[in-house]
C-alpha positions, -999 to 999 in steps of 0.1 A, spaced: 0 0 0 11 35 -8 22 60 19 11 96 18 28 127 32 12 158 48 27 186 28 24 213 56 40 192 85 57 162 69 37 135 87 36 103 67 5 82 67 16 46 66 -14 22 58 5 -7 74 3 12 107 -30 31 102 -38 58 128 -49 38 158 -50 69 181 -78 81 159 -96 49 153 -80 39 119 -71 3 119 -38 -10 104 -40 -19 67 -64 9 59 -55 24 25 -53 62 24 -82 61 -2 -104 43 24 -99 69 51 -130 89 60 -134 122 42 -133 141 75 -100 124 86 -73 149 94 -36 148 100 -30 137 136 0 161 138 -13 194 123 -50 188 117 -49 194 79 -74 175 57 -67 148 33 -65 173 4 -31 185 19 -15 150 14 4 138 -16 18 105 -25 51 99 -7 82 91 -28 94 55 -25 118 50 4 
């Protein structure tokens, strides 16, 4: 699954990990996140994320 990065703060959403602190289970693809999900670091919406480069 692809990782996405929050452009304003640099947080990387890793679908293998999810966002358990905000009720997002591991193995949840970025595309499957709720539309109202926000970055757990800076609070920006999904529209501020872009596909992360391969590591």
